C-alpha positions as CSV (number, residue, x, y, z in Angstrom):
1,M,-8.6,3.6,12.5
2,L,-5.1,2.1,12.9
3,P,-3.4,-1.3,12.8
4,H,-1.9,-1.9,15.9
5,T,1.6,-3.1,15.6
6,K,3.0,-4.8,18.7
7,L,6.6,-5.0,19.7
8,S,8.5,-8.3,19.8
9,S,9.5,-9.7,22.8
10,E,13.2,-8.8,22.2
11,D,12.2,-5.3,21.7
12,V,10.3,-5.3,25.1
13,A,13.4,-7.1,26.8
14,D,15.6,-4.4,25.2
15,C,13.6,-1.4,26.1
16,H,12.2,-2.5,29.6
17,G,14.6,-5.0,30.8
18,S,17.7,-2.7,29.9
19,Q,19.3,-0.9,33.3
20,E,20.2,1.9,31.0
21,P,19.0,5.5,32.3
22,L,16.1,7.0,30.8
23,D,17.9,9.3,28.6
24,S,20.7,6.9,27.5
25,P,21.3,6.4,23.7
26,L,19.8,2.9,23.7
27,Q,16.6,3.8,25.3
28,K,16.2,7.0,22.7
29,K,16.7,4.4,20.2
30,C,14.1,1.9,22.0
31,S,11.6,5.0,22.1
32,V,12.0,5.8,18.2
33,T,11.8,2.3,17.1
34,S,8.5,1.7,19.1
35,I,7.2,5.0,17.9
36,L,8.0,4.0,14.3
37,K,6.5,0.5,14.6
38,G,3.5,1.7,16.4
39,H,2.6,4.1,13.9
40,A,4.2,2.8,10.9
41,F,0.7,2.7,8.9
42,I,0.0,6.4,9.1
43,L,3.5,7.3,8.1
44,L,3.4,5.1,5.1
45,T,0.0,6.6,4.1
46,V,1.2,10.2,4.7
47,L,4.2,9.4,2.6
48,G,1.8,7.8,-0.1
49,I,0.0,10.9,-0.2
50,A,2.9,13.1,-0.4
51,I,4.2,11.1,-3.2
52,G,0.7,11.3,-5.0
53,I,0.7,15.2,-4.9
54,A,4.1,15.3,-6.2
55,L,3.4,13.0,-8.9
56,G,0.1,15.1,-9.6
57,I,1.8,18.2,-9.7
58,T,4.8,17.1,-11.8
59,L,2.9,15.2,-14.2
60,R,0.5,18.3,-14.8
61,S,2.9,19.7,-17.5
62,Y,2.8,16.7,-19.8
63,N,-0.8,17.3,-20.6
64,M,-1.8,13.8,-20.2
65,T,-5.0,12.4,-22.0
66,A,-7.8,11.0,-20.1
67,K,-6.8,7.4,-21.4
68,E,-3.3,7.9,-19.9
69,I,-4.6,9.2,-16.9
70,K,-6.8,6.1,-16.4
71,Y,-3.5,3.9,-17.1
72,F,-2.0,6.0,-14.5
73,M,-4.7,5.4,-11.7
74,F,-4.4,1.6,-12.2
75,P,-3.0,0.7,-9.0
76,G,-5.6,3.0,-7.1
77,E,-8.4,1.2,-9.3
78,L,-7.0,-2.2,-7.9
79,L,-6.8,-0.9,-4.2
80,M,-10.5,-0.1,-4.6
81,Q,-11.5,-3.3,-5.8
82,I,-9.8,-5.0,-3.0
83,L,-11.6,-3.1,-0.7
84,Q,-15.3,-3.5,-2.5
85,C,-14.5,-7.3,-2.4
86,L,-14.1,-7.4,1.2
87,V,-16.5,-4.7,2.6
88,L,-19.8,-6.5,1.8
89,P,-18.6,-9.9,4.1
90,L,-17.5,-7.6,6.7
91,I,-20.8,-5.7,7.0
92,A,-22.7,-8.4,6.8
93,S,-21.0,-10.7,9.4
94,S,-20.6,-7.8,12.2
95,V,-24.2,-6.5,11.6
96,I,-25.6,-10.1,12.0
97,T,-23.2,-10.8,15.2
98,A,-24.0,-7.4,16.5
99,M,-27.5,-7.8,16.2
100,A,-27.4,-11.4,17.8
101,F,-25.3,-10.2,20.5
102,A,-27.6,-7.1,21.1
103,K,-30.9,-9.3,21.4
104,R,-29.1,-11.4,23.9
105,A,-27.9,-8.6,25.9
106,A,-31.2,-6.5,25.6
107,Y,-33.2,-7.5,28.7
108,G,-36.1,-5.6,29.7
109,K,-35.6,-1.9,30.5
110,I,-32.0,-1.5,30.3
111,G,-32.1,-3.2,26.7
112,L,-34.6,-0.9,25.6
113,C,-33.0,2.1,26.7
114,C,-29.6,1.0,25.2
115,V,-31.0,0.6,21.8
116,C,-33.0,3.9,21.9
117,Y,-30.5,5.9,23.0
118,Y,-27.7,4.7,20.4
119,A,-30.4,4.8,17.6
120,V,-31.2,8.3,18.3
121,T,-27.6,9.8,19.0
122,S,-26.4,8.0,15.6
123,L,-29.4,9.8,13.6
124,L,-28.9,12.9,15.3
125,A,-25.2,12.6,14.5
126,V,-26.0,12.3,10.5
127,F,-28.7,14.8,10.7
128,T,-26.2,17.3,12.2
129,G,-23.5,16.5,9.4
130,I,-26.2,16.7,6.8
131,A,-27.4,20.2,8.0
132,A,-23.7,21.3,8.3
133,V,-22.5,20.4,5.0
134,V,-25.9,22.0,3.1
135,L,-25.3,25.0,5.3
136,I,-21.7,25.4,4.5
137,K,-21.5,23.7,0.9
138,P,-17.7,23.3,1.4
139,G,-17.7,21.7,-2.5
140,K,-19.5,24.6,-4.2
141,F,-16.8,27.1,-4.5
142,S,-17.0,27.1,-8.2
143,S,-18.6,24.6,-10.8
144,N,-17.3,22.1,-12.8
145,V,-14.2,21.7,-10.9
146,T,-14.0,17.8,-12.0
147,A,-16.1,15.8,-14.7
148,P,-19.2,14.6,-13.4
149,P,-18.6,10.8,-12.4
150,H,-21.1,9.4,-15.1
151,G,-21.7,11.8,-17.5
152,E,-24.8,13.4,-17.3
153,Q,-26.8,12.9,-14.2
154,E,-30.7,11.7,-14.8
155,V,-33.1,13.4,-12.7
156,R,-35.5,11.3,-11.1
157,N,-38.9,12.2,-9.8
158,T,-38.9,12.4,-6.0
159,V,-41.8,10.0,-5.6
160,D,-39.8,7.6,-7.8
161,A,-36.9,8.0,-5.8
162,F,-38.7,7.1,-2.5
163,L,-40.3,3.9,-4.4
164,D,-36.8,2.7,-5.5
165,L,-36.2,3.2,-1.8
166,I,-38.8,0.7,-0.7
167,R,-37.8,-1.4,-3.6
168,N,-34.2,-1.5,-2.4
169,I,-35.0,-2.1,1.4
170,F,-37.0,-5.3,0.5
171,P,-35.0,-7.1,-2.6
172,A,-36.4,-9.9,-4.5
173,N,-33.2,-11.9,-4.4
174,I,-30.8,-11.6,-1.6
175,V,-27.8,-12.8,-3.7
176,V,-28.6,-10.3,-6.7
177,A,-28.8,-7.6,-4.1
178,C,-25.1,-8.1,-3.5
179,F,-24.5,-6.9,-6.9
180,R,-27.7,-5.1,-8.6
181,Q,-29.9,-2.5,-7.3
182,Y,-33.3,-1.3,-8.3
183,K,-33.5,2.1,-10.2
184,T,-36.2,4.0,-12.0
185,V,-35.7,4.9,-15.7
186,Y,-37.7,6.8,-18.1
187,S,-38.9,6.0,-21.7
188,I,-41.2,8.2,-24.0
189,N,-44.6,7.1,-24.1
190,K,-46.6,8.3,-27.3
191,N,-50.2,9.3,-26.0
192,T,-52.9,10.6,-28.1
193,Q,-55.5,12.7,-26.8
194,V,-58.6,13.7,-28.4
195,N,-60.6,16.8,-28.3
196,Q,-63.8,17.9,-29.3
197,S,-62.2,19.7,-32.5
198,Q,-58.5,18.2,-32.6
199,Q,-56.6,15.4,-31.8
200,A,-53.0,15.7,-30.4
201,V,-50.1,13.4,-29.8
202,L,-48.2,13.9,-26.4
203,D,-45.0,12.8,-25.2
204,E,-45.3,11.2,-22.1
205,Q,-42.4,10.1,-19.6
206,M,-43.2,6.6,-18.5
207,P,-41.5,5.4,-15.3
208,T,-39.8,1.7,-15.5
209,T,-38.1,-0.2,-13.0
210,V,-34.7,-2.0,-14.0
211,S,-32.1,-3.2,-12.0
212,V,-28.5,-1.4,-12.5
213,D,-24.9,-2.3,-11.3
214,G,-24.1,-1.8,-7.6
215,V,-24.6,-3.2,-4.0
216,N,-28.0,-3.0,-2.8
217,I,-26.8,-2.1,0.7
218,L,-30.0,-0.8,2.0
219,G,-31.6,-4.6,1.3
220,V,-28.5,-6.3,2.4
221,L,-28.6,-4.5,6.0
222,V,-32.2,-4.8,6.3
223,I,-31.9,-8.6,5.9
224,C,-28.8,-9.0,8.1
225,I,-30.3,-7.3,10.7
226,A,-33.6,-9.2,10.9
227,F,-31.3,-12.3,10.6
228,G,-29.1,-11.3,13.4
229,L,-32.1,-10.5,15.6
230,I,-33.9,-14.0,15.0
231,L,-30.4,-16.0,15.6
232,G,-30.1,-14.1,19.0
233,S,-33.8,-15.3,19.9
234,M,-32.9,-19.0,19.1
235,E,-30.3,-19.2,22.1
236,N,-28.3,-22.3,21.9
237,E,-30.0,-23.4,18.6
238,A,-28.4,-20.5,16.6
239,K,-24.7,-21.1,18.2
240,P,-23.2,-23.2,15.1
241,M,-24.8,-20.2,12.6
242,L,-23.4,-17.5,15.1
243,D,-20.1,-19.4,15.3
244,F,-19.6,-19.2,11.5
245,F,-20.6,-15.3,11.4
246,E,-18.3,-14.8,14.1
247,C,-15.6,-16.7,12.4
248,L,-16.4,-15.2,9.0
249,H,-16.0,-11.4,10.7
250,K,-12.5,-12.4,12.1
251,V,-11.3,-13.8,8.9
252,T,-12.4,-10.8,6.9
253,V,-10.9,-8.4,9.5
254,R,-7.6,-10.1,9.3
255,L,-7.6,-9.8,5.3
256,I,-8.1,-6.3,5.5
257,N,-5.4,-5.9,8.1
258,I,-3.1,-7.3,5.4
259,A,-4.6,-5.7,2.3
260,I,-4.5,-2.2,3.9
261,W,-1.0,-2.3,3.9
262,Y,-1.2,-1.7,0.3
263,S,-3.1,1.4,0.3
264,P,-0.3,3.6,0.5
265,V,0.6,2.9,-2.9
266,G,-2.7,3.0,-4.2
267,I,-3.5,6.1,-2.5
268,A,-0.5,7.6,-4.4
269,F,-1.9,6.7,-7.6
270,L,-5.4,7.9,-6.9
271,V,-4.4,11.2,-5.3
272,G,-2.0,11.9,-8.2
273,G,-4.7,10.8,-10.9
274,E,-7.2,13.2,-9.2
275,L,-4.7,16.2,-9.4
276,L,-4.3,15.2,-13.0
277,K,-7.9,15.5,-13.9
278,L,-8.4,18.9,-11.8
279,R,-8.7,22.4,-13.7
280,D,-8.0,24.4,-10.7
281,I,-5.8,22.8,-7.9
282,S,-6.0,25.6,-5.5
283,M,-9.8,25.5,-5.7
284,L,-9.7,22.0,-4.6
285,G,-7.3,22.9,-1.8
286,R,-10.0,25.6,-0.6
287,Q,-12.8,23.1,-0.9
288,I,-10.9,20.2,1.1
289,G,-10.0,22.9,3.8
290,M,-13.8,23.9,4.2
291,F,-14.7,20.1,4.0
292,T,-12.2,19.6,6.9
293,I,-13.9,22.6,8.8
294,T,-17.5,21.4,8.1
295,V,-16.7,17.9,9.5
296,I,-14.9,19.2,12.8
297,T,-17.8,21.8,13.0
298,G,-20.4,19.1,13.2
299,L,-18.5,16.7,15.3
300,L,-17.7,19.6,18.1
301,F,-21.2,20.6,17.8
302,H,-22.7,17.1,18.4
303,S,-20.3,16.2,21.1
304,L,-20.3,19.8,22.9
305,V,-24.1,20.7,22.5
306,T,-26.7,17.6,21.4
307,L,-24.9,15.1,23.6
308,P,-24.8,17.2,26.8
309,I,-28.3,18.5,26.2
310,I,-29.4,14.8,26.3
311,Y,-27.5,14.1,29.3
312,V,-28.7,17.2,31.1
313,V,-32.3,16.7,30.3
314,I,-32.6,13.0,31.5
315,T,-30.1,13.1,34.7
316,Q,-30.6,16.6,35.5
317,K,-26.6,16.7,36.0
318,N,-23.6,18.5,35.0
319,P,-22.6,17.1,31.7
320,F,-19.4,18.8,31.5
321,K,-18.2,17.2,35.0
322,F,-19.1,13.7,33.3
323,M,-17.0,14.5,30.3
324,A,-14.0,15.8,32.5
325,G,-13.9,12.2,33.9
326,L,-13.6,11.0,30.8
327,L,-10.5,13.3,29.5
328,Q,-8.1,10.1,29.8
329,A,-10.3,8.0,27.5
330,L,-10.9,11.0,25.2
331,T,-7.4,11.7,24.9
332,T,-6.6,8.0,24.1
333,A,-9.0,8.0,21.6
334,F,-7.7,10.8,19.7
335,G,-4.1,9.4,20.0
336,T,-4.7,5.9,18.8
337,S,-7.9,6.7,16.4
338,S,-9.5,3.5,17.7
339,S,-12.1,3.0,20.1
340,I,-11.7,-0.6,20.4
341,M,-8.1,0.0,21.5
342,T,-9.4,2.7,23.8
343,L,-12.1,0.5,25.4
344,P,-10.2,-0.8,28.5
345,I,-9.4,2.9,29.4
346,T,-12.9,4.1,28.9
347,I,-14.3,1.4,30.8
348,N,-11.7,2.3,33.7
349,C,-12.8,6.1,33.5
350,L,-16.4,5.3,33.8
351,E,-16.0,2.8,36.9
352,N,-13.1,4.5,38.8
353,N,-13.9,8.1,37.8
354,L,-17.4,8.6,37.3
355,N,-18.3,5.6,39.7
356,M,-20.8,4.0,37.0
357,E,-22.0,0.4,38.0
358,K,-19.4,-2.5,36.7
359,H,-21.8,-4.9,35.3
360,L,-23.7,-1.9,33.2
361,T,-20.4,-0.6,31.7
362,R,-19.2,-4.1,30.7
363,I,-22.3,-4.8,29.0
364,M,-22.8,-1.8,27.3
365,M,-19.1,-0.5,26.3
366,P,-18.3,-3.6,24.2
367,M,-21.8,-3.6,22.5
368,A,-21.6,0.4,22.1
369,T,-18.2,0.1,20.3
370,A,-19.6,-2.5,18.1
371,L,-23.0,-0.8,17.4
372,T,-23.0,2.9,17.6
373,L,-20.0,5.1,15.8
374,D,-21.9,8.7,15.7
375,G,-18.7,10.3,14.7
376,T,-18.4,7.9,11.5
377,A,-21.9,8.3,10.5
378,L,-21.7,12.2,10.8
379,Y,-18.3,11.8,8.6
380,E,-19.7,9.8,5.9
381,A,-22.8,11.7,5.5
382,V,-20.8,15.0,4.8
383,A,-18.3,13.3,2.8
384,A,-21.0,11.7,0.5
385,I,-23.0,15.2,0.0
386,F,-19.5,16.9,-0.4
387,I,-18.3,14.6,-3.1
388,A,-21.6,15.0,-4.5
389,Q,-21.1,19.1,-4.5
390,V,-17.7,19.1,-6.0
391,H,-18.8,16.7,-9.2
392,G,-21.8,19.3,-9.5
393,V,-24.4,16.3,-8.8
394,E,-27.7,17.6,-7.5
395,L,-29.2,15.5,-4.6
396,N,-32.8,15.2,-4.2
397,V,-34.6,14.5,-0.7
398,A,-34.8,11.2,-1.5
399,Q,-31.1,10.5,-2.0
400,I,-30.0,12.6,1.0
401,F,-32.8,10.4,3.1
402,I,-30.8,7.4,1.6
403,I,-27.4,8.8,2.5
404,S,-28.5,9.3,6.0
405,L,-29.9,5.7,6.9
406,T,-26.9,4.1,4.7
407,A,-24.2,6.3,6.8
408,T,-26.3,5.2,10.2
409,A,-26.3,1.4,9.3
410,S,-23.0,0.9,7.5
411,A,-21.1,2.7,10.5
412,T,-21.7,-0.2,12.4
413,G,-19.5,-2.4,10.2
414,G,-16.6,-0.1,10.4
415,A,-15.8,-0.7,14.3
416,G,-12.4,-2.0,15.0
417,I,-10.7,-2.3,11.3
418,P,-8.1,0.3,10.0
419,Q,-9.5,3.1,8.1
420,G,-13.2,1.7,8.8
421,G,-14.8,5.0,7.8
422,L,-13.0,4.9,4.4
423,L,-14.1,1.5,3.7
424,T,-17.9,1.9,5.1
425,M,-18.0,5.1,2.8
426,I,-17.6,3.1,-0.5
427,L,-21.2,1.4,0.4
428,V,-22.7,5.1,1.1
429,L,-21.4,6.5,-2.3
430,T,-22.5,3.7,-4.3
431,S,-25.7,3.9,-2.6
432,V,-26.4,7.2,-4.6
433,G,-24.7,6.5,-7.5
434,L,-21.3,8.3,-6.8
435,P,-18.0,6.6,-7.8
436,P,-15.9,4.9,-5.2
437,E,-12.7,6.4,-6.7
438,S,-14.0,10.0,-5.6
439,L,-12.6,9.1,-2.3
440,S,-9.2,10.2,-3.3
441,L,-10.6,13.8,-2.9
442,I,-10.7,13.4,1.0
443,I,-8.1,10.4,1.6
444,S,-5.3,13.3,2.4
445,F,-6.9,14.6,5.6
446,D,-8.8,11.5,6.8
447,W,-6.2,10.5,9.0
448,L,-6.7,13.7,11.0
449,L,-10.5,13.7,11.0
450,D,-10.5,10.0,11.8
451,R,-9.1,11.1,15.3
452,F,-11.8,13.5,15.8
453,R,-14.7,11.3,14.9
454,T,-13.2,8.1,16.9
455,A,-13.2,10.8,20.2
456,A,-16.7,11.8,19.3
457,N,-17.4,8.0,19.2
458,V,-16.1,7.4,22.8
459,L,-17.9,10.3,24.0
460,A,-21.4,9.0,22.9
461,D,-20.8,5.6,24.0
462,S,-19.9,6.9,27.5
463,I,-22.6,9.2,28.1
464,G,-25.0,6.4,27.1
465,V,-23.9,4.8,30.0
466,G,-24.6,7.6,32.1
467,V,-27.8,8.1,30.9
468,V,-29.1,4.3,31.0
469,Q,-27.9,4.1,34.7
470,H,-30.0,6.9,35.7
471,L,-33.2,5.7,33.8
472,C,-32.3,2.1,34.9
473,R,-31.4,2.6,38.6
474,R,-34.0,0.5,40.2
475,E,-33.4,-2.4,37.8
476,I,-29.7,-1.8,38.2
477,Q,-28.9,-1.9,42.1
478,P,-30.8,-5.1,42.9
479,S,-29.0,-6.8,40.1
480,C,-25.6,-5.6,41.5
481,S,-23.6,-8.5,43.4
482,T,-21.6,-7.4,46.1
483,E,-18.6,-7.9,44.8
484,E,-19.4,-5.8,41.7
485,C,-21.4,-2.9,43.5
486,S,-19.1,-1.0,46.0
487,P,-20.5,1.6,48.1
488,Q,-18.9,4.2,45.7
489,G,-21.0,2.6,42.9
490,E,-24.3,3.8,44.8
491,S,-22.8,7.5,45.4
492,D,-23.6,10.6,42.9
493,P,-20.6,11.4,41.3
494,H,-21.9,14.7,40.3
């Protein structure tokens, strides 16, 4: 998602108050200036990527040592530390406030249908992404393209991996969970067995639970969700605490909006450093191309197959007619790369083009924009498994399950912030032991994929309104006031 740059009053006066014809040099100058100001961040990001690629290709001829490459990547390392510093308060504050709001907004059948729809579609999106990346294998064109992130990967028993998952969901100390997580390691235990005629000493692997560096995001999310739901049920008693978390969320977002302008510099050195580490640049290019195709394929399948099937099964109506009424919102989402900036247009399309009930759209859409990001969750699952494939790391069933849970939950915190998918990707990678620096492998195309996943987010949220209105039509009609429910609101748009 991109930072939204507003024009100054002088720019507005010059551009809109001028009596010059539309094709005059002044109007053209204002138009170019507006475009540059509105897209400054993405232009700087693309420039940073281009500079990083140029530096990486140029410096390869010098055969830099691993130590020199590490020093070269220091500005990128600084960027990752800034983002890691801010992402945890962002996730915690946004999840707590969103859950509290959902609890207050969820009344009766309508609230239950909202929560069920958003939970199901988010999980289906993640499973679609996992299926696509496991079948296509975009990161497995060749082995050992890059060095493994932390040397040799220790293989864990599947049972122990699931037990670690449960341990991390229920941490013993919430403060420690912010920077440590549980992991099973193995030690050799000498086991003596006595048979009838001989005595044998066998080496037995003994599992031991230790805490290792890394954010225990599952434990933090579970506690934040429970905390938010309880706050939502306390109504006025919880207002001071809710005000605190809402203020914390706003402060964190503003800090990110400031820090994100350093990202073009950090990205340039991250991309350049990754190119210096590579043994085969052409192979990485093919892998990134296949990764892009995999993400777009998953998003198209979720948007054009999964969501329409849900809509037609529940409502018995044509889903593509419904989607046609959202074209303005979908094109705006693709252009702005922000579901929050698209929200007024989405509500307008739902109310005026599709005759959805006004009070339902104005309750559901803001909540959906904060709570459900199907496209982002799908993208994060694909990206995490792709990075593991590139590094030659084999993920077991438990780790893939952790990725699905983390991607679904952490996507909630990425709403409405610049490059929200990249920020929450840090948590998904660390949850399965992958290095955050590997994000530089996918940064170069994230600006394009962000637009596709934002359009998928808006489509999923909008279809949810149609589904809930159909399921709760008896509950909705009596609650509509004369002012809000126009005669058109009772008609079937299809």
